[in-house]
C-alpha angles and dihedrals in degrees: 000000000000094000095053098217119205095202135027141176121214126190114162136151103054095109091045089065101026095060090053092049093047089051089060093256091295109145090196089065099038122352125203112253108263113259094238092053093047093045091051093049092045096048091044091053094047093045092049094046093049096040092100094043097268118159123217152154129250125208125225124229111250122224100274092210089067097058119102093255088070102030103041106034117059119224111287095337100147103040097093092044093047092048091051092048092047092048091051092048093048091050091051091050097045102037095081089057102041108027122090112227 
């Protein structure tokens, strides 16, 4: 704590949960950080940040299922459309090089 802050803001943990949610809740793809690991990291940060008497605020993790990623975009809606568009674009780019005229 070389700078000796007098105030801090701390907001951690969103990506610990968001990655899991974006992976469809599949812990094999992206597991939630274990509670003991997160608790240790969190308490270490708070204890370090307040060790010189600094005051601060801590942010809470919102319910990830209420963010636009999960409320606005249906599950896998654009993948077929995107693949088709990409395929068409790739063909347009490569045809001049590989097609016999």
